[in-house]
N, C-alpha and C positions, 0 to 999 in steps of 0.2 A: 309410139306414145303420143297422145294428143297434146295440143298446145297448152291448155290450162295446167295439166299435170306436169309438163316440162317446166313451166314457169314456177310452179310451187316447189318442185325439186331444186331448181336453181336458187330460189329464195331461201329454202331451208339450209342449203349448203352455205350460202353467203352469211346467213345468220349464225351458223355454227362457227364459221371462220372468224366472225367478229367477237362472239361470246367466249370462245375457247381461250384466246390470249388474256382476256380480262379475268377469267376464272383462274388461270395459271398464275397471273400476277398477284391476285389476292391470296391465293394459296401459299405462294412463295413468301408473301408478306407475313403470313402467320408464322412460317418457319423462321423468318428473319427476326420477328418480334420475340418469338420464343427463345431464339439463340441469344439475343441481347439480354433478355431477362435472366437467362441461365448464367450468363457471364457476370451480370450484376450481383446475382445471388452468390456466385462463387467468390467474387471479390469481397463482398460483405463478410462472408464466412471466413475467408482467409484473413481479413483484417481483424476480426474478433478472435480467431485462433492465435494469431501472432501476438495480439495484445495480452491474451490470457497466458500465453507461454512466457511473455516478458514478466508478468506478475509472479509466476511460479519461479522463474529464475532469480528474480529479486529476492524472493523469500528464502532462497538458498545462497544469497550473496554472490551470485554469478552476474556481475555487473556488465562486463564486456558482451557476453552473449545476449543479455537482456536488451542492451542498446541496439544490437543488430536486429533482434526481434521487433523492437519498437520501430526501427526504420522500415522493416518489411510491412508492419501494420500500417504505417503512414502511407506507404506506396499503394497498398491495397485500397485504403480509404480514398486516396487521391484519384484513383481510377473512376470512382463513383462521384467524385466531388462531394464526399461526405464530410461536411463541415464539423459536425459533432465528433465524428471519429478522429479527424485530424487534430482538433483541439484537445481531445482526450489524450492522445499520444503525446502532444507537446507538453501538456501539463504534467504527465507522468515523468517525462524527461526532466522537467524543472525540479520536481521533488526528489528525483534520483540524484541530480547534481548537488542538491543540498546535503544529502546523506553522504556523498563522497567528497564534501568540502570543495566542490568546483562551483563556487557561487557565481563567478563571472559568466560561466556558460548558462546558468539558469537565468541570470539577469539579461543575457544576450537574447535568449528566446523570448522573454517577456517584453523586451523593448523592440525587437525586430519583427516578431510575428504578430499578425492581426488575428486575435482570438475572437472569432465571431461566436456568439452564444445564442443559438436560435430557440432554445427551450429553457424552462426553469431548471430542469435536471442538469443541463450544461452549466448554468450559472452556479448551481450548488457545487458542482465538481470544481469550478474555478475557485470558489471560496475555500473549499477543503484544501485544494492544492496550494493556494497562496498562503494560507495560514500555516500550513506545514512547512513550506519553503522559508517563510520569514521567521518562524519560530526557530527552526533548526540552524538558521544563519544568524540567530540572536538579534534580529531586528524587530524588537517587541513593539515599537511604535507603529510599524507597518502592519503587524497583526491587528492591532487595535483599529487602525485606519480602515483596513479591509472589512472587518466585521461591522464597523460603524456605517460603512457605505451602503449596506443592504438592509432592507427592512426586516422585522422579526420573523415574517412568514418564511423567509429562507432559512434562518437559523433554527427554526422549529420543525423543519422538514425532516422526515425519518433518515434521509441520506446525508444530513449535515452534521452527524456526530463528530466527525474529525474536526470540523471547524469549532464546534462547541468545546471539545476537549482541548484543543490548542489555545483557544481563548482563555479557558480556565488556567492552563499552565502558564500562559503569558502573564495574566493578572497576578497569579501566585508568585511568579518570579519578580514582579514589580512591587509586591507587597500590597496589592489592591484587594478589595473585597471580592470574593468569588462565590458568594452564597447563591447568586442568581444562576451562575453557570453550573454549580453543583446541583441546584434544584432542577435545572434543565436536563442534566445527565440522569438524575434519579427518575424524572418523568419518562425519559427515554427507556430506562431499564424496565419500568413498570409496563410501558406500552409494548416492549418486546415480549415480556412474559405473557401478555394478553393476546397480542396480534401477530407476533413473529415477523415483524415488518422491517427490521433493521438489517443492513448488510453485515454479515458475520465478521468480516475483517475490521470494519469500523467499530463493531460492538466490542471486540477483543481489545482494541486500543482504548476505548472509553473505559473499560474495566481497569486496564493498566493505569490510566490517568487517575482514577479514583484511588487506586492502591498507592500510587506514588505520592499524591498529595496527602493522603492519610498518614503515610509513614513520615513525611516531612513535618507534619503537625504533631507527631508523637502518638497518634491513635493506632497502635500496633495491631490490635485485634481486628479493627475495621480494615486496616491495610492488608492483613493476611486474608481476610474474607474476599476482598476484591481481587487480590493477587491470584488466588486460587481460581476465581471465576475467569480471569484473563487467561490463565494457563489452560483451563479446560476448553475455552473457546478457540484459542490459537492451536491447540492440539487437534481439535475437530477440523480446523481449517488447514492443517498441515503447513502452518506458517512457521518454519523452523527458525528464522531469524527472530521473530517475535517471541518464540518459546525460550530462546537463549536469554533475552532481556527479562522475561518473566522469572526465569530461574534465578538470575542475578538479584532481581528485586526481592524475591522471596527469601534469598539467602541473607540479604541485608536486614530484612524484617526479623528473621530468626536470630541473627546476631544481636540486634537491638533488644530482643526479648531474652537475651542471655542463654539461648539454646545453641551453645557453641558446637556441639556435635552435629545437630541438625543443619546448622549454617554451613559447617565444613562440607557436609555431603552435598548440599545445594550448590555451593560455590564450585565444587568439583564437577558436578553435572553441567553447570553453566559453562565452565572452562572447556569441557569436552564438546559441548554444542558449538561454542565459538570456534574451537579448533577445527571442527568438521566443516564449518562454513568458511574457513580461511581468514578469520578475524583474529589476528595474532595478539594485538595489544590487549583486547579485552580477555582473551583466553589466558594470557600470562597473568593479568591482574587477578582474575578469579582463582586460578590455581594457587598463586602465592597466598591469597587470603585463606584458602582452604588449608594450605600447609601451616600457616601461622596459627590458625585456630586448633589444628590437630596437635601442634607442638605445645600448646598450652596444657594439654592433658598428657602428652607423652614427650617430655623435654629431651630425653636421651635417645630418641629414635634416629639412628644414624641414616637410615634410608631417606627419611623426611628432610633431615638436615642437608644431606648431599644434594637432594633434588632442589632445595631452596637455594643452595650455593650455585647450582647450575643456572637457575632462572634469574639470579641477582642482577646480572648486567642487562637483562631484557626488560626490567621494570622501568616504566616511565612515570609512574605516579610518585610525586615527591614524598608524600606522607608514608606510602607503602615502602619506599626505599629506606626511610628512617626506621620504621618498625623492623624491617628485615635486618638492617645493620645492627640494631640493638640486640636482636636475638642471636645473631651469628657471632657476636663478640666472644 
């Protein structure tokens, strides 16, 4: 082999030795990047799945498993340092503790955790959660303070129906004018029919709010209309706890309209729903109401009387205890 050819061959070999490691490093980098992206995607998916599972468990009143699912969701979001996801989980815990009368735990989260809100959606979620927490813990001044803190663009957002509803309920409980809040809810209902833009769970609660306020104001036909819309939406969402509340409200509306037979049936369905969810106090209340209404029409029914006697010591409502004792004399 002549000298120029030998030099070229050596140069080509040397070039190959230099380029090959760089090529392999870059190729392995692609695999590494792909692996990290896949892990992030899985963590995000796991976080969302656990959060959705928690919501489904809450709808079935499975509180302990729901808290476990929320912890798993938080851990998954933490792997990504997903601030929105972590804040969402913490706020869900806050509202859950309000529903279980564990106010101190909710307050502890709000005071100890730094809830960073990187987007408008996160801020709206905060408003919804805080108004729910403070209303259910009967801190009405705090509800007013939270809603007053943010400008109207937040409360007019399609995902802020929960906050609007709780603000209306708060003002109604305080005897304040709620026409603006009712107008906001009505605009939301019209917008939903037109654009289908509102979260279905929020819409169901907004319908329930309209029904509740209408019943309290004595507008029973309006209350029944909105109550049925709440029932239909919650049935569509498979929100079983909300359905139990809907049935109880519809029963109270029917009772106020003197439809005692219809009310008795609705109270019994509500009782069965509460019982299936493991909510004993409300289950007993609704079944006793059903029995009392049925005994108005069938006073000598021994089966109904014996069932009422069996439930007597489980009643916690003072008015209902008095009504029961009068009938059982």
